[in-house]
C-alpha positions as CSV (number, residue, x, y, z in Angstrom):
1,L,0.0,0.0,0.0
2,S,3.0,2.4,0.3
3,S,4.0,2.2,-3.4
4,G,2.8,5.7,-4.1
5,E,0.6,4.4,-6.9
6,P,-3.2,5.1,-6.8
7,F,-5.3,2.1,-5.8
8,E,-8.9,1.3,-5.0
9,I,-10.4,-0.3,-1.9
10,E,-13.9,-1.7,-1.9
11,T,-15.7,-1.5,1.5
12,R,-19.2,-1.1,2.8
13,V,-18.3,1.5,5.4
14,V,-15.8,4.4,5.5
15,I,-15.4,6.4,8.7
16,N,-13.7,9.7,8.1
17,S,-12.1,10.8,11.4
18,A,-8.9,12.3,9.8
19,G,-8.7,15.3,12.3
20,L,-6.9,18.2,10.7
21,F,-7.4,16.7,7.3
22,S,-11.0,15.4,7.7
23,D,-12.2,18.1,5.2
24,K,-9.7,16.8,2.6
25,V,-10.9,13.3,3.0
26,A,-14.6,14.4,2.7
27,E,-13.6,16.3,-0.5
28,M,-11.9,13.2,-1.9
29,A,-15.2,11.4,-1.4
30,G,-16.9,14.0,-3.7
31,I,-18.4,16.3,-1.1
32,D,-18.4,20.1,-1.7
33,I,-16.8,21.0,1.7
34,D,-17.7,24.7,1.4
35,K,-21.4,23.9,0.6
36,A,-21.5,21.3,3.4
37,G,-19.7,23.6,5.9
38,Y,-16.9,21.1,6.4
39,R,-13.8,23.3,5.6
40,I,-11.3,23.0,8.5
41,H,-9.5,26.0,9.9
42,W,-6.3,25.2,11.9
43,S,-6.2,26.9,15.3
44,K,-2.9,26.6,17.2
45,G,-2.9,26.5,21.0
46,E,0.2,26.8,23.1
47,Y,1.1,26.1,26.7
48,F,3.7,27.4,29.1
49,S,4.7,25.5,32.3
50,L,5.7,26.8,35.7
51,R,9.3,26.1,36.8
52,G,9.4,25.2,40.5
53,K,6.8,24.4,43.0
54,P,3.3,25.4,41.9
55,P,1.3,27.7,44.2
56,A,-1.6,25.2,43.9
57,Q,-2.5,22.1,42.1
58,M,-5.9,22.9,40.7
59,L,-7.8,23.7,37.5
60,V,-8.6,27.3,37.1
61,Y,-10.9,28.3,34.2
62,P,-11.4,32.1,34.0
63,P,-14.2,33.5,31.9
64,P,-13.5,33.0,28.2
65,P,-12.3,36.1,26.2
66,R,-14.8,37.9,24.1
67,D,-13.2,36.9,20.8
68,A,-14.4,33.3,21.4
69,A,-11.3,31.9,19.7
70,S,-10.5,30.0,22.9
71,L,-11.6,29.3,26.4
72,G,-8.8,31.5,27.6
73,I,-5.6,30.8,29.5
74,H,-6.3,28.3,32.3
75,S,-4.3,26.2,34.6
76,V,-3.8,22.5,34.1
77,P,-1.9,20.3,36.6
78,D,-0.2,17.4,34.8
79,L,0.6,13.9,36.1
80,T,4.2,14.8,36.9
81,G,3.1,17.5,39.3
82,R,3.9,20.4,37.0
83,L,1.4,23.2,36.4
84,K,0.7,24.3,32.8
85,F,-1.0,27.4,31.6
86,G,-2.8,27.7,28.3
87,P,-3.9,27.4,25.6
88,N,-3.9,30.6,23.7
89,A,-5.5,30.3,20.2
90,Y,-4.6,31.7,16.8
91,Y,-5.2,30.6,13.3
92,V,-2.3,29.1,11.2
93,D,-1.8,28.0,7.7
94,E,0.9,25.4,8.3
95,I,1.6,22.8,10.8
96,N,4.4,23.8,13.3
97,Y,4.3,22.6,16.8
98,A,7.0,24.9,18.2
99,V,5.8,27.2,20.9
100,Q,6.2,30.6,19.2
101,S,4.2,33.0,21.4
102,D,5.7,35.5,23.9
103,K,5.2,34.4,27.5
104,E,4.3,37.8,28.8
105,P,0.7,37.7,27.6
106,F,0.3,34.3,29.3
107,W,1.9,35.7,32.5
108,R,-0.5,38.7,32.6
109,D,-3.4,36.2,32.6
110,V,-1.8,33.8,35.1
111,V,-1.1,36.5,37.7
112,K,-4.8,37.3,37.8
113,Y,-5.4,34.0,39.7
114,F,-1.8,33.1,40.8
115,P,-0.3,36.5,41.8
116,T,2.9,35.1,43.2
117,V,4.0,33.6,39.9
118,G,6.9,35.5,38.4
119,L,7.4,35.9,34.6
120,E,10.9,34.3,34.9
121,Y,9.3,31.0,36.1
122,L,7.3,30.4,32.9
123,Y,8.8,28.4,30.1
124,P,7.5,27.0,26.7
125,D,5.9,23.6,27.2
126,M,3.8,22.3,24.3
127,S,1.4,23.2,21.5
128,G,-1.3,21.5,19.5
129,I,-3.4,22.4,16.5
130,R,-7.2,22.1,16.6
131,A,-9.5,21.4,13.7
132,K,-12.1,24.1,13.9
133,L,-15.1,24.5,11.6
134,Q,-15.2,28.3,12.1
135,G,-12.6,30.6,10.7
136,P,-11.4,33.9,12.2
137,G,-14.2,36.1,13.3
138,D,-16.9,33.5,12.6
139,P,-19.4,32.3,15.3
140,V,-18.5,29.2,17.2
141,R,-19.6,25.9,15.5
142,D,-19.9,22.5,16.9
143,F,-18.3,19.4,15.3
144,V,-20.2,17.3,12.7
145,I,-21.0,13.6,13.0
146,R,-23.0,12.7,9.8
147,H,-23.9,9.7,7.7
148,E,-23.6,11.0,4.1
149,E,-26.3,8.8,2.6
150,D,-28.3,11.8,1.3
151,K,-25.2,12.9,-0.7
152,G,-25.1,9.6,-2.5
153,L,-22.5,8.1,-0.2
154,P,-24.2,5.3,1.7
155,G,-21.8,3.9,4.4
156,F,-19.7,7.1,4.4
157,I,-19.6,8.6,7.9
158,N,-18.0,12.0,8.5
159,L,-16.5,13.1,11.8
160,V,-15.4,16.6,11.0
161,G,-14.1,19.5,13.2
162,I,-13.8,17.4,16.4
163,E,-11.7,19.2,18.9
164,S,-11.4,19.2,22.7
165,P,-15.0,18.5,23.6
166,G,-14.8,15.5,21.2
167,L,-12.2,13.8,23.4
168,T,-14.5,14.2,26.4
169,S,-17.5,12.9,24.6
170,S,-15.5,10.2,22.6
171,P,-17.3,7.2,24.3
172,A,-20.7,8.7,23.3
173,I,-19.4,9.5,19.8
174,A,-18.2,5.9,19.4
175,E,-21.6,4.6,20.4
176,M,-23.3,6.9,17.9
177,V,-21.0,5.9,15.0
178,E,-21.4,2.2,16.0
179,D,-25.1,2.5,15.6
180,M,-24.6,4.1,12.1
181,V,-22.2,1.3,11.1
182,K,-24.5,-1.5,12.3
183,E,-26.9,-0.5,9.4
184,Y,-24.3,-1.7,7.0
185,L,-22.4,-4.4,8.8
186,G,-25.3,-6.0,10.6
């Protein structure tokens, strides 16, 4: 399968859960992704970690910023005992997982709820890219789980634009998709 040559696979069911590229897979199946509202916009989120003993080991979720691009900078204790802060959110056109943001804006948010944290104790930690259905300035949209039978694609199931809430609800999503698949596999 890795020869680089095109090939065909015959199957009764295709489940598209290709994350950042789920719109491209839907397009390859013949779906007009703009008309269907499936175009993915990449939103990068970065985290900074606290060097040293954290002032507390708790989740803090401040009110989201008005731009609705993210939930805002919040605290996340990890399994090693470190405290992370993030994510920020900004749209990108290419995949690059380096933390590129300045730490000062993070720090300004962090000291609102942890006033003893000094700027010098924050360091870049990690980043990720989310598959969002809304672009910059658009209203927030929820992810799509859809059987594309009405588009002439029986057995083609799209999972498009699934980001953080999708992980939390993955057991329920799995059950929903299982029910869709049962129609074809019995």
